[in-house]
C-alpha positions in Angstrom: 81.5 85.1 48.0 81.5 87.9 45.1 83.9 90.7 44.3 81.3 93.0 46.3 81.1 90.8 49.4 85.0 90.6 49.2 85.4 94.1 49.8 82.4 94.6 51.9 83.9 91.7 54.1 87.1 93.4 53.9 85.7 96.6 55.0 84.4 95.5 58.0 87.4 93.5 59.0 89.7 96.4 58.9 87.2 98.2 61.0 86.9 95.5 63.2 90.8 95.4 63.5 91.0 99.3 64.4 88.6 99.3 66.8 90.4 96.3 68.4 93.6 98.0 67.9 92.2 101.2 69.1 91.0 99.2 72.3 94.6 97.9 72.6 96.1 101.0 72.5 94.8 102.7 75.1 94.6 99.4 77.2 98.0 99.9 76.5 98.3 103.6 77.5 96.2 103.4 80.7 98.8 101.0 81.8 101.3 102.8 80.9 100.0 105.7 83.2 98.7 103.4 85.7 102.2 102.2 86.3 103.9 105.6 85.6 101.4 107.1 88.8 102.9 104.1 91.3 106.4 104.2 90.0 106.6 108.2 90.9 104.8 107.6 94.2 101.1 109.2 93.5 99.9 107.3 95.5 102.4 106.9 98.2 102.7 110.5 99.9 104.8 110.4 102.7 105.1 106.7 102.5 108.3 104.1 102.4 112.0 104.1 103.7 112.6 108.6 103.2 109.4 109.1 105.4 110.2 106.3 108.5 111.4 108.9 110.7 108.1 110.6 111.1 106.3 107.9 111.9 106.2 108.8 115.9 103.8 105.0 116.4 106.4 102.6 114.9 107.1 99.9 117.2 110.9 100.1 116.8 111.6 103.5 117.8 114.7 103.8 119.3 115.3 104.7 122.9 118.2 105.8 124.4 120.4 109.0 123.0 119.5 107.2 119.8 116.3 108.8 120.5 117.3 111.9 120.7 118.6 111.9 117.4 115.6 110.5 115.7 113.9 113.5 116.9 116.7 116.0 115.8 116.5 115.0 112.4 112.9 116.1 112.2 114.3 119.7 112.6 113.0 122.5 110.4 116.3 122.9 108.3 117.1 124.9 105.0 116.2 123.3 101.4 115.7 119.8 103.6 119.4 120.1 103.2 119.9 118.3 106.7 123.5 119.6 107.4 124.1 117.8 110.4 126.5 114.9 111.9 126.1 113.3 115.5 128.6 111.6 117.8 126.8 109.7 120.2 127.6 108.2 123.7 125.9 107.3 126.8 126.4 110.3 128.7 126.7 113.4 125.5 125.7 114.0 122.0 128.0 116.2 119.8 126.0 118.3 117.0 128.7 119.2 114.3 128.1 121.1 110.8 128.1 118.9 107.7 130.0 120.7 105.1 129.3 118.7 102.3 125.6 119.6 102.6 126.1 123.3 102.7 124.3 125.6 99.8 127.4 126.9 98.7 126.5 130.2 96.7 123.0 130.2 98.6 124.2 130.5 102.5 127.7 131.3 101.8 128.5 132.7 105.2 126.6 129.6 107.0 124.0 131.5 107.8 121.1 129.0 107.1 123.2 126.0 108.0 123.9 127.1 111.5 120.3 128.3 112.0 119.5 124.7 110.8 121.8 123.0 113.8 120.0 125.1 116.3 116.9 124.0 115.6 117.9 120.3 115.8 119.5 121.4 119.3 116.0 122.6 120.5 114.3 119.4 119.2 116.8 116.8 121.0 116.6 119.2 124.2 113.1 118.7 123.8 113.5 115.1 123.8 116.0 114.7 126.4 113.6 116.0 129.4 111.0 113.9 127.5 113.0 110.6 127.9 114.2 110.7 130.8 118.0 113.2 130.9 118.7 116.1 132.9 120.4 117.8 129.6 122.9 120.3 130.1 123.9 122.4 126.7 127.6 123.5 126.1 128.1 125.4 122.6 131.5 125.2 121.0 132.8 122.8 123.2 136.0 122.5 121.6 138.4 125.0 119.6 140.1 121.9 117.7 136.7 120.9 116.3 135.1 124.3 114.3 132.7 122.4 113.2 131.5 121.2 116.5 128.5 124.2 117.5 127.0 122.1 120.8 127.3 119.1 123.6 124.8 118.1 124.9 125.6 116.7 128.1 123.1 113.6 129.1 122.1 112.4 132.9 119.6 110.4 134.1 116.4 112.4 135.8 112.8 112.6 135.4 111.0 112.3 132.3 109.8 116.1 131.6 107.2 115.6 128.8 106.1 119.0 127.1 103.2 120.4 124.8 106.3 121.4 122.1 107.9 118.2 122.3 104.7 116.1 121.1 104.1 118.7 118.2 107.6 117.6 117.0 106.2 114.5 114.5 103.6 116.6 113.4 105.6 120.1 112.1 106.0 120.7 108.8 106.8 123.6 106.1 104.0 124.6 104.7 104.2 126.2 101.6 100.6 126.2 100.7 98.1 128.8 100.5 97.0 130.4 104.0 93.0 131.9 105.0 93.8 135.5 103.9 90.3 136.4 105.9 91.9 135.0 109.1 94.4 137.3 110.9 96.8 135.6 113.7 95.8 137.7 117.1 98.0 139.9 118.8 97.7 137.7 122.2 99.2 134.7 119.8 102.1 137.1 119.0 102.7 138.2 122.2 102.4 134.5 123.6 105.2 133.7 120.6 107.5 136.7 121.1 107.2 135.2 125.4 108.3 131.6 124.1 112.1 132.8 122.9 112.9 135.4 125.8 115.2 133.0 127.3 117.0 132.7 124.1 120.0 135.2 124.7 120.8 138.0 121.8 117.4 136.9 120.1 114.8 138.7 119.2 111.7 138.4 116.5 109.7 141.6 115.3 105.8 140.9 113.5 105.3 142.3 110.3 101.6 142.7 110.2 99.9 146.2 108.9 98.7 145.5 105.2 101.6 148.5 104.2 104.3 146.9 106.2 103.8 143.1 104.6 103.5 144.7 101.3 106.7 146.2 101.4 108.0 143.0 102.7 106.7 141.1 99.9 107.3 143.2 97.4 111.2 142.8 98.6 111.0 139.1 98.8 109.6 138.8 95.2 112.5 141.0 94.3 114.9 139.0 95.8 113.8 135.9 94.0 114.2 137.4 90.8 117.9 138.7 91.4 118.3 134.7 92.6 117.0 133.7 89.1 118.9 135.9 87.3 122.0 134.7 89.0 123.0 131.2 87.4 125.3 129.7 90.5 122.3 130.8 93.1 120.1 129.4 90.1 121.9 126.0 90.0 122.2 125.4 94.0 118.4 125.6 94.8 117.1 123.5 91.5 120.3 120.7 92.9 117.9 120.3 95.9 114.6 120.1 94.2 114.0 116.4 93.9 111.1 115.2 91.5 112.0 111.4 90.5 110.9 109.3 93.1 113.4 107.1 93.5 115.7 109.5 94.2 113.7 110.6 96.8 113.4 107.6 98.7 117.0 106.9 98.1 119.0 110.2 98.8 115.9 110.9 101.5 116.3 115.0 101.0 115.3 117.7 99.4 112.3 119.7 98.0 109.8 117.7 96.9 106.6 118.7 95.0 104.5 116.9 98.0 105.7 119.4 100.3 104.5 121.8 98.0 101.1 122.5 99.9 99.1 121.9 96.4 96.2 120.0 95.8 96.3 115.9 95.1 95.7 116.7 91.3 98.6 119.3 91.3 101.1 117.0 92.6 100.1 114.5 90.6 100.0 115.8 87.2 104.0 117.1 88.4 104.4 113.9 89.2 103.6 111.8 86.1 104.2 114.7 83.5 108.4 115.0 82.3 111.0 117.0 84.9 110.7 120.4 84.8 113.4 122.4 83.4 115.5 124.7 85.7 114.0 127.4 84.0 110.9 126.3 84.7 111.3 125.3 88.1 112.8 129.2 88.9 109.7 130.4 87.5 107.6 127.8 89.1 109.0 129.0 92.1 109.1 132.3 91.6 105.5 132.2 90.7 104.3 130.6 93.7 106.1 133.6 95.8 104.6 135.9 94.2 100.6 134.0 94.1 101.0 132.2 96.8 103.4 132.9 99.6 103.7 136.8 99.4 99.8 137.0 98.6 98.3 135.0 101.3 101.1 135.6 104.5 98.5 136.9 107.5 102.3 138.3 109.0 105.6 138.1 108.6 108.3 136.7 111.6 111.9 138.8 111.8 114.3 136.9 113.6 117.5 139.1 114.7 120.5 138.6 116.4 123.0 141.3 117.4 125.9 139.0 115.2 125.1 137.6 112.2 128.6 135.9 111.9 128.4 134.6 115.4 127.5 130.8 115.2 126.2 130.4 118.8 124.0 133.4 117.9 123.4 131.3 115.1 121.7 128.6 116.7 120.1 130.4 119.4 117.9 131.6 116.8 117.6 128.7 115.4 116.5 126.9 118.4 113.9 129.8 119.0 112.6 129.4 115.2 112.1 125.6 115.8 110.3 126.6 119.0 107.8 129.3 117.2 107.4 126.6 114.5 106.5 124.0 117.2 104.0 126.1 119.0 102.3 126.9 115.7 101.8 123.5 114.9 99.8 122.9 117.8 97.8 126.4 117.3 97.0 125.6 113.5 99.2 128.0 112.0 101.1 126.9 108.5 104.5 128.6 108.4 107.5 129.0 105.7 110.8 130.7 105.9 111.1 133.0 103.2 114.8 134.4 103.0 115.2 135.9 100.1 116.3 139.2 101.0 119.0 137.7 103.2 120.3 135.6 100.8 120.4 138.0 98.3 122.1 140.4 101.2 124.9 138.0 102.0 125.3 137.5 98.1 126.0 140.9 98.2 128.8 141.0 100.4 130.8 138.5 98.7 130.8 139.3 95.3 131.2 143.0 96.9 128.7 144.5 94.8 126.3 147.3 96.4 124.2 146.8 99.0 120.8 146.9 97.7 119.1 143.7 99.3 121.5 144.5 102.6 119.8 148.0 102.9 116.6 147.1 102.3 117.1 144.3 104.9 118.0 147.0 107.3 115.5 149.1 106.7 112.4 145.8 107.4 114.7 145.6 110.7 114.7 149.4 111.8 117.3 148.8 114.5 121.0 149.4 113.6 121.9 146.9 116.7 119.8 144.0 115.6 120.7 142.0 112.0 117.8 140.7 110.7 119.1 136.7 109.8 115.5 134.7 109.2 112.4 135.7 107.6 109.6 133.6 107.7 105.3 134.1 107.2 102.3 132.7 108.9 99.1 132.2 108.5 96.1 129.7 108.7 96.5 127.3 106.2 93.7 126.1 103.6 94.9 122.7 103.2 97.6 120.0 104.8 100.9 119.8 104.0 103.0 116.7 103.9 105.9 116.0 105.2 109.2 115.9 103.6 112.0 113.1 103.5 114.7 112.3 106.3 118.1 110.4 106.2 118.3 107.4 108.4 120.1 108.2 112.1 122.6 105.5 110.1 123.5 108.3 107.9 124.1 111.1 110.5 126.1 109.5 113.1 129.9 110.2 113.0 
């Protein structure tokens, strides 16, 4: 081989080598991406130990009083903190607040915590009837146990299933877009009011007009901006946003990407990209609140009680909200709590600052004899949503 032929051979060899190297890098990159997708649960939405409680068709369903606890842990609750504990016997179940799971600066009055406990109570009452018990509910049964919000006494009875009970494993918070061309009929809103008429000192008000909805939506967005600007509140809410699939499966709580009501592509990208900073999480929340949550709400519901410091009334309001959400699920409605104005009103009271959001809330409720304690939006969703993780029964039993 002469010198010219040798140089040509070297060029060809380098070219082949670079092509092969490029191909190898591509294979490694694709393999790495595939591993990342599997590792972060891209193809495992709603699967794994963190989601076992939702599987109503599983072979090892609990029986007896523990069946009631399994239904209780599927209840709506603030930021998926699951702030409950249960003392279980054959004849009664006691429901306790788990103070280690409170939202701190986000919920200084424990308003949202006790509403969440009320949601769990509602599921348990429905479950008790479905499993052949005659349940008797007693609020605040012990003056020596302030964290015990209620006791449910259980005596044998006939099984009484209900349409609402059947919706327990299907109810999920829907944070995605709702159909702006489809309104909720007045008859449905009236039926929902009647559904909670038996809850003492609890009422629901509907915000349906375009003008009223804009005022409420603007207040929610403004309150979200204020929360983000408050470092302590921002840190508290970010603490419960879970992005790592392993953390979700191990900790089994918090708000996840899968529960955002987004498309598969958006959720996939969110999972495989590096975790977002707190600042980017805050901006994502604000953007979603402005362009999705408030922009596509068909109507807002405001739940009010007479005394916002009364734990029993808060729990009753939680029972009402859970009932509403189960009924909405049955009708194909999406629902999502939007409590930012309430959270900022509570924050103002704690800090002793001027009651800007407190005044906004009073104006929204429009009746000084009622205290607005919970706001939610509802509408007909454009996409399906997915369940949030839940702790195991063994982790919530005292």
